[in-house]
KOLTI-85692 format. One record per residue (C-alpha): x, y, z. Coordinates in steps of 0.1 Angstrom, whole numbers, padded with zeros to 4 digits, always signed. Example, Ala and Ser with C-alpha at 12.3 -4.5 7.8 and 13.67 -1.06 7.14 Angstrom:
BEGIN
+0123-0045+0078 +0137-0011+0071 
//
This chain:
BEGIN
+0013-0365-0022 +0014-0354+0014 +0044-0379+0029 +0060-0363+0000 +0059-0327+0004 +0068-0333+0043 +0098-0353+0031 +0105-0319+0013 +0101-0298+0041 +0124-0327+0064 +0152-0320+0040 +0152-0285+0035 +0152-0279+0070 +0185-0306+0075 +0207-0282+0055 +0199-0251+0072 +0218-0238+0102 +0197-0245+0129 +0195-0270+0153 +0177-0302+0145 +0148-0307+0162 +0132-0330+0135 +0112-0350+0161 +0094-0315+0179 +0086-0310+0138 +0069-0344+0134 +0052-0342+0161 +0039-0312+0148 +0031-0322+0110 +0013-0357+0124 -0008-0337+0145 -0019-0311+0122 -0024-0337+0098 -0050-0356+0120 -0064-0323+0132 -0074-0310+0092 -0081-0347+0083 -0106-0350+0061 -0108-0316+0049 -0104-0301+0013 -0091-0265+0003 -0112-0249-0029 -0087-0267-0051 -0096-0299-0043 -0066-0310-0025 -0059-0323+0013 -0061-0292+0034 -0028-0300+0050 -0007-0292+0022 -0017-0257+0032 +0002-0257+0064 +0028-0277+0047 +0036-0257+0022 +0036-0228+0049 +0063-0242+0069 +0084-0251+0036 +0082-0212+0027 +0096-0203+0065 +0122-0223+0064 +0130-0223+0027 +0128-0188+0019 +0128-0167+0049 +0153-0189+0068 +0132-0199+0104 +0142-0229+0127 +0119-0249+0145 +0098-0228+0164 +0082-0213+0131 +0083-0241+0112 +0059-0260+0142 +0036-0232+0141 +0034-0225+0100 +0023-0267+0107 -0002-0257+0132 -0012-0224+0122 -0049-0233+0111 -0056-0256+0139 -0069-0237+0164 -0088-0219+0140 -0106-0242+0119 -0107-0273+0146 -0119-0282+0176 -0082-0275+0195 -0080-0247+0219 -0047-0224+0222 -0043-0239+0257 -0044-0276+0244 -0012-0259+0220 +0001-0247+0250 -0003-0290+0267 +0018-0304+0237 +0038-0280+0223 +0043-0254+0249 +0039-0219+0256 +0060-0202+0229 +0043-0225+0198 +0013-0217+0220 +0018-0175+0218 +0031-0177+0172 +0002-0205+0168 -0025-0178+0188 -0013-0146+0168 -0020-0161+0137 -0052-0170+0145 -0076-0144+0130 -0102-0128+0158 -0142-0147+0163 -0156-0122+0181 -0148-0076+0187 -0123-0068+0210 -0119-0037+0193 -0155-0017+0191 -0181-0017+0165 -0161+0011+0137 -0132-0012+0129 -0138-0041+0104 -0129-0077+0111 -0103-0072+0087 -0087-0044+0103 -0097-0060+0142 -0074-0092+0127 -0046-0066+0113 -0047-0055+0150 -0042-0085+0162 -0011-0099+0144 +0007-0063+0151 +0000-0069+0187 +0016-0101+0189 +0041-0092+0165 +0056-0070+0192 +0060-0098+0212 +0081-0124+0190 +0082-0110+0152 +0078-0145+0136 +0042-0144+0140 +0046-0117+0116 +0067-0136+0093 +0047-0170+0092 +0017-0147+0086 +0039-0136+0051 +0047-0171+0046 +0008-0175+0046 -0001-0143+0026 +0024-0157-0002 +0013-0194-0002 -0022-0180-0005 -0013-0153-0031 +0002-0185-0050 -0031-0198-0051 -0056-0175-0055 -0075-0188-0087 -0093-0212-0071 -0111-0184-0050 -0141-0160-0069 -0131-0126-0081 -0145-0103-0055 -0121-0129-0031 -0098-0120-0054 -0095-0082-0053 -0095-0081-0014 -0074-0106-0011 -0053-0084-0035 -0058-0054-0027 -0052-0064+0012 -0017-0083+0003 -0010-0053-0017 -0014-0028+0008 -0002-0044+0037 +0018-0080+0032 +0038-0067+0000 +0051-0031+0026 +0052-0054+0060 +0074-0078+0037 +0095-0045+0029 +0093-0036+0060 +0117-0068+0075 +0139-0069+0043 +0119-0096+0024 +0123-0087-0009 +0118-0112-0028 +0085-0121-0012 +0075-0086-0010 +0083-0084-0052 +0063-0116-0054 +0034-0103-0031 +0032-0075-0055 +0035-0088-0090 +0011-0116-0082 -0014-0093-0068 -0009-0067-0100 -0020-0102-0120 -0056-0106-0100 -0061-0068-0100 -0050-0064-0140 -0043-0096-0156 -0046-0075-0187 -0021-0053-0185 +0000-0075-0161 -0003-0096-0197 +0009-0069-0221 +0042-0056-0197 +0050-0099-0191 +0049-0095-0229 +0072-0067-0235 +0095-0071-0215 +0100-0117-0228 +0099-0093-0262 +0127-0070-0253 +0152-0092-0238 +0173-0103-0261 +0177-0067-0265 +0188-0061-0229 +0213-0087-0229 +0229-0077-0252 +0231-0041-0240 +0240-0058-0204 +0271-0076-0220 +0284-0044-0236 +0282-0022-0206 +0293-0049-0178 +0327-0059-0202 +0348-0033-0189 +0333-0036-0154 +0345-0077-0149 +0381-0067-0166 +0387-0033-0141 +0374-0063-0110 +0395-0095-0123 +0424-0073-0131 +0421-0067-0088 +0415-0099-0078 +0381-0091-0066 +0363-0127-0056 +0326-0111-0074 +0291-0123-0091 +0276-0099-0114 +0242-0097-0133 +0211-0083-0148 +0182-0071-0124 +0153-0069-0149 +0124-0040-0132 +0095-0065-0119 +0062-0056-0141 +0040-0044-0112 +0066-0021-0108 +0069-0009-0143 +0031-0003-0142 +0034+0014-0110 +0066+0038-0125 +0038+0041-0157 +0007+0048-0135 +0028+0075-0111 +0045+0091-0143 +0017+0088-0168 +0045+0074-0193 +0043+0040-0219 +0062+0009-0212 +0092+0027-0241 +0099+0057-0216 +0099+0037-0184 +0136+0036-0191 +0155+0017-0152 +0145-0012-0165 +0180-0029-0164 +0197-0026-0136 +0232-0042-0128 +0245-0063-0095 +0281-0069-0083 +0282-0091-0055 +0319-0096-0039 +0326-0121-0007 +0349-0096+0009 +0383-0109+0023 +0369-0098+0062 +0342-0086+0073 +0355-0061+0088 +0366-0047+0050 +0333-0051+0037 +0325-0012+0039 +0359-0005+0024 +0360-0029-0002 +0324-0017-0016 +0343+0019-0019 +0372+0006-0040 +0347-0019-0064 +0324+0017-0067 +0359+0035-0079 +0373+0000-0103 +0340+0003-0121 +0335+0046-0123 +0361+0042-0147 +0356+0054-0178 +0320+0058-0168 +0300+0086-0160 +0283+0087-0133 +0253+0104-0132 +0259+0134-0102 +0222+0126-0084 +0217+0092-0081 +0242+0080-0059 +0230+0063-0027 +0256+0055+0001 +0235+0027+0028 +0266+0011+0038 +0278+0029+0074 +0237+0040+0076 +0211+0010+0064 +0178+0018+0063 +0154+0006+0085 +0150-0029+0072 +0184-0031+0072 +0190-0034+0037 +0228-0024+0031 +0243-0016-0002 +0264+0011-0025 +0240+0022-0055 +0254+0047-0085 +0238+0053-0115 +0267+0050-0148 +0259+0058-0185 +0264+0032-0208 +0280+0032-0247 +0239+0039-0261 +0236+0066-0243 +0215+0052-0214 +0215+0053-0179 +0220+0019-0156 +0218+0018-0122 +0247-0004-0104 +0241-0021-0071 +0275-0032-0051 +0271-0053-0022 +0285-0085-0003 +0279-0111+0000 +0260-0106+0038 +0245-0077+0024 +0230-0095-0003 +0218-0123+0021 +0199-0094+0045 +0188-0076+0013 +0168-0108-0001 +0159-0125+0030 +0151-0103+0054 +0178-0092+0086 +0144-0103+0111 +0147-0140+0106 +0187-0142+0100 +0197-0119+0134 +0166-0114+0154 +0158-0149+0163 +0194-0170+0150 +0193-0199+0169 +0160-0185+0189 +0186-0159+0203 +0188-0123+0205 +0222-0109+0201 +0232-0082+0213 +0235-0061+0186 +0195-0072+0173 +0181-0060+0210 +0192-0019+0194 +0183-0025+0161 +0160-0008+0138 +0138-0035+0139 +0133-0033+0174 +0126+0010+0169 +0101+0002+0142 +0083-0024+0167 +0083-0001+0192 +0063+0028+0169 +0035-0001+0157 +0032-0002+0194 +0030+0033+0204 +0001+0037+0177 -0021+0008+0185 -0015+0021+0223 -0036+0048+0206 -0063+0033+0188 -0074+0047+0156 -0115+0061+0156 -0121+0036+0124 -0103+0010+0106 -0097+0037+0077 -0076+0060+0098 -0056+0026+0117 -0049+0016+0083 -0034+0048+0071 -0012+0050+0102 +0000+0019+0096 +0005+0027+0060 +0028+0054+0064 +0054+0039+0086 +0052+0009+0062 +0069+0024+0026 +0090+0052+0032 +0124+0058+0017 +0152+0074+0044 +0172+0099+0051 +0199+0113+0078 +0195+0148+0095 +0220+0163+0123 +0207+0172+0159 +0225+0204+0170 +0245+0183+0190 +0259+0162+0160 +0231+0133+0162 +0226+0113+0132 +0188+0110+0132 +0172+0087+0105 +0142+0096+0092 +0112+0093+0064 +0117+0112+0032 +0100+0142+0026 +0096+0141+0065 +0090+0179+0078 +0105+0198+0109 +0071+0189+0125 +0080+0156+0126 +0114+0157+0136 +0102+0179+0164 +0079+0153+0173 +0108+0123+0173 +0124+0138+0198 +0092+0141+0224 +0063+0142+0219 +0057+0180+0247 +0084+0192+0217 +0058+0182+0194 +0029+0196+0208 +0046+0228+0210 +0064+0233+0185 +0063+0268+0163 +0098+0268+0144 +0125+0252+0135 +0165+0263+0133 +0179+0246+0104 +0214+0250+0096 +0211+0278+0113 +0189+0294+0094 +0151+0299+0103 +0125+0280+0089 +0087+0273+0098 +0073+0242+0111 +0065+0233+0072 +0099+0228+0058 +0106+0195+0041 +0139+0182+0052 +0166+0176+0034 +0198+0149+0036 +0220+0170+0059 +0202+0192+0074 +0211+0195+0111 +0178+0207+0127 +0172+0225+0161 +0130+0222+0172 +0120+0259+0184 +0089+0259+0214 +0064+0283+0228 +0051+0278+0259 +0020+0267+0252 +0006+0237+0230 +0001+0251+0196 -0016+0214+0178 -0042+0222+0153 -0061+0205+0125 -0038+0222+0102 -0013+0205+0113 -0026+0171+0101 -0015+0183+0066 +0022+0192+0076 +0031+0163+0094 +0043+0132+0068 +0053+0102+0094 +0031+0077+0115 +0038+0091+0149 +0036+0126+0142 -0001+0121+0126 -0009+0098+0152 -0001+0120+0185 -0016+0148+0163 -0054+0129+0156 -0052+0117+0194 -0050+0153+0208 -0081+0166+0179 -0102+0134+0188 -0100+0150+0228 -0116+0186+0212 -0139+0170+0191 -0150+0153+0216 -0157+0181+0235 -0173+0195+0207 -0196+0169+0200 -0209+0173+0233 -0219+0208+0227 -0229+0198+0196 -0255+0174+0213 -0267+0200+0235 -0276+0221+0205 -0290+0195+0185 -0312+0185+0215 -0321+0223+0222 -0335+0228+0182 -0351+0197+0182 -0369+0205+0217 -0373+0243+0206 -0392+0229+0167 -0412+0206+0191 -0400+0172+0177 -0389+0142+0191 -0342+0135+0186 -0350+0100+0165 -0327+0083+0145 -0347+0090+0118 -0347+0126+0121 -0308+0127+0124 -0300+0106+0095 -0322+0133+0075 -0303+0160+0087 -0268+0140+0078 -0277+0136+0042 -0290+0174+0046 -0251+0187+0053 -0234+0158+0033 -0224+0140+0058 -0219+0102+0069 -0225+0097+0103 -0244+0109+0139 -0208+0122+0152 -0196+0141+0118 -0230+0162+0123 -0224+0165+0162 -0191+0173+0154 -0200+0202+0131 -0227+0220+0153 -0203+0225+0178 -0177+0240+0160 -0199+0261+0145 -0194+0244+0106 -0229+0241+0113 -0258+0262+0121 -0291+0248+0125 -0324+0271+0112 -0355+0267+0088 -0340+0256+0059 -0335+0224+0081 -0367+0224+0098 -0381+0224+0061 -0360+0194+0057 -0374+0172+0086 -0407+0180+0078 -0410+0173+0038 -0406+0203+0024 -0398+0200-0015 -0367+0208-0034 -0343+0202-0016 -0310+0192-0033 -0276+0175-0029 -0257+0140-0029 -0288+0122-0025 -0295+0126-0062 -0272+0111-0066 -0268+0079-0050 -0292+0055-0054 -0306+0032-0027 -0286-0006-0037 -0310-0034-0021 -0302-0070-0024 -0322-0088-0045 -0351-0105-0030 -0354-0076-0006 -0385-0064-0026 -0411-0065+0003 -0396-0039+0022 -0397-0015-0007 -0433+0010-0014 -0456-0007-0041 -0448-0005-0075 -0409-0002-0074 -0384-0033-0081 -0355-0034-0073 -0331-0017-0093 -0301-0040-0095 -0303-0078-0088 -0268-0087-0069 -0251-0121-0069 -0220-0120-0051 -0204-0152-0073 -0206-0129-0100 -0196-0095-0122 -0218-0067-0113 -0226-0060-0154 -0225-0020-0159 -0250-0011-0187 -0272+0013-0194 -0300-0003-0176 -0268-0006-0143 -0251+0026-0147 -0278+0053-0134 -0286+0023-0102 -0249+0024-0093 -0219+0056-0078 -0194+0065-0103 -0169+0069-0083 -0156+0108-0084 -0121+0105-0067 -0103+0081-0098 -0138+0086-0120 -0135+0050-0140 -0151+0049-0176 -0153+0012-0200 -0121-0003-0199 -0105+0000-0169 -0107-0022-0144 -0131-0018-0121 -0154-0030-0091 -0181-0023-0068 -0181-0017-0032 -0212-0015-0010 -0214+0006+0024 -0238+0004+0053 -0263+0021+0034 -0266-0003+0005 -0251+0020-0018 -0231+0007-0046 -0200+0028-0053 -0180+0018-0090 -0141+0022-0086 -0111+0021-0099 -0094-0009-0092 -0065+0012-0083 -0084+0039-0068 -0067+0048-0033 -0098+0044-0017 -0110+0014-0033 -0073-0001-0016 -0079+0010+0014 -0116-0008+0011 -0097-0041+0000 -0080-0038+0031 -0106-0023+0058 -0140-0035+0045 -0136-0062+0019 -0166-0084+0027 -0190-0055+0012 -0164-0058-0030 -0182-0069-0061 -0166-0080-0089 -0179-0053-0117 -0168-0059-0159 -0185-0032-0186 -0211-0040-0210 -0212-0004-0225 -0216-0007-0268 -0205+0032-0269 -0238+0040-0257 -0229+0063-0229 -0202+0086-0225 -0181+0094-0199 -0158+0124-0185 -0117+0122-0191 -0097+0145-0189 -0060+0142-0206 -0026+0158-0193 -0007+0176-0230 +0030+0190-0230 +0049+0200-0259 +0066+0232-0274 +0045+0266-0274 +0037+0279-0315 +0015+0295-0332 -0019+0274-0345 -0011+0244-0314 -0042+0251-0302 -0059+0252-0335 -0047+0224-0347 -0055+0201-0312 -0094+0214-0316 -0092+0206-0350 -0083+0173-0343 -0109+0163-0317 -0137+0184-0332 -0135+0171-0365 -0114+0143-0374 -0125+0123-0341 -0160+0142-0338 -0149+0143-0298 -0168+0160-0275 -0145+0191-0255 -0163+0200-0225 -0129+0222-0215 -0095+0233-0227 -0072+0247-0205 -0038+0256-0220 -0011+0277-0207 +0028+0287-0221 +0056+0299-0206 +0095+0306-0219 +0083+0281-0248 +0066+0254-0232 +0028+0245-0230 +0016+0221-0207 -0027+0219-0207 -0057+0191-0198 -0085+0180-0216 -0115+0174-0204 -0136+0156-0230 -0163+0134-0233 -0153+0094-0244 -0168+0064-0251 -0138+0036-0234 -0106+0040-0228 -0099+0028-0260 -0110+0060-0271 -0090+0077-0251 -0058+0055-0261 -0072+0069-0296 -0069+0101-0289 -0038+0095-0278 -0024+0086-0304 -0038+0109-0325 -0033+0138-0304 +0010+0133-0303 +0009+0128-0340 +0011+0168-0345 +0038+0187-0349 +0044+0205-0318 +0030+0179-0287 +0063+0161-0272 +0033+0140-0249 -0005+0126-0239 -0017+0113-0214 -0049+0108-0193 -0046+0117-0166 -0085+0107-0148 
//
């Protein structure tokens, strides 16, 4: 099995355009095989099959050469065996050793106590990536194989790895142009986090496949005739939206599967007569295919002369089909298609191991420079760092102009303040407004494609904390946060002085236990937050604080909602007569029932109810919080604190009620409110907590707060409300 896998790797490599260094690859394989000898993966197969699979992906699916293949074969040697980076360098040279070092996880903290091991390893990966992009490309190949074999891991590990993949590695693959890998990573993560929804959507796609193929055949017939008439050398194929992408749209738009209109798209890939003519020919093809169709005026996208930051080039248009359905058509050359599917990083930046002059000025280099800037100004916490990196990964782009007419690329949704920071940090920190198309606008102005923008500045810095709500780009937020942290440190010192004075005045010791009590009273998580709040004057220490420290009764707050979570077997640390409230075995799901739910916190931001896919998180103080698996906060925890996740499952038997909020839209009319209330209270016997409806120009929108048993009951309610004459859409929003 091992020999066959290695031969397959060599066969793939020999078919590539790379220089044939078979001896070096064979040497690396034999070295790795010996180093991992006798070790097996959780699936039971020999461990060497994993490095072989990673090398196969790097060669076949990304298009990397011998240096990367050797590094992939050796990527776990330093981490899992007694060999060192120095050993790798002595045997295989400095370049392979550098890449292997970049792929080796950190054993000890080097970024401080406030970041988790997950965040530290990501930082190290990004640091090394700035020197050699092949580090992250091999890591993505490694993650893809781990995701393909994730079934052998226990559920809590699956959530950690799948969440980290969805939030970091899939966006990285997208940013590097590895579209096929990005989509597979998303679908694999989706299948582990939401297996039932994934299976349901996959089944629906199978059911409608014949209908889609019929629509596709009818739609492209006139196009093919026109392209053939003009002698275009092309291929045309249907592109079906992936399960994760469909589910994501269903979640964000609060629509059903049937209401996702863009499941089908058409892709035309042509061979240009010459490389110089491919843009012109692309536009000609657009002219040919739009004859006899109605183009959508707001869905034309031209990425020919100004490619996306990940190198993507194409022309997109959306045309009306004969059955009244809008269908997107993508037009691109073979070269553009190759870059779109496999990424320009591997094909251009390191083709034959050399930088080209074009690549040295590429968008990739600009992005790597931005990543380096973020790493040079470390965030105070792992969560903040991850948020900053994610801002820099996923973004659609638009083009704006400087006062001199230079084209600048900005993420969609950027503000005038974001643009100011792209000009220079000084311009950003001193910005007071802008002129857009010669009209005065505030720094909150959201940029539109084609805007010409000039930043207006003052003599003094204008930075304040509200700017974090205005800035949307990683660079701007990073610079603002750095200045805010500098101000916070000064305020913390002042707050510490005031706190010590308070304890001295009360004739008390400023112990850690006392400070923790004050944090709990003021609903703050850390000592630093308390000192900052005191320093800014947001908290004034007084009699209420003294009463709390001395044990006065009647204190209310967050503490009564959070239950202490202690591991099984820790009974000795508890007061006499009090048993453990939860017995946790991380290898088994935490069962959420009438007995355990009072001892956990239901996340207030995502409000999960029975039937939702959930997981648990144990914080440093032992509190267990239950999140929806797609909750934004859970996403951050999977990526930054995955070792403290718990698998969880519901078992409530409709004995408890939970809050849920429905959004209702429809046509206004007499008796709408009464008909909704009647269905809910009389027919369904549901307890309404509130019902708010507003009507405008004959259309109404409402929100209904209910108490329900589970998600199935919510679906029944939505189904019955949709049957009412005036109601057009009903969806659960929390």
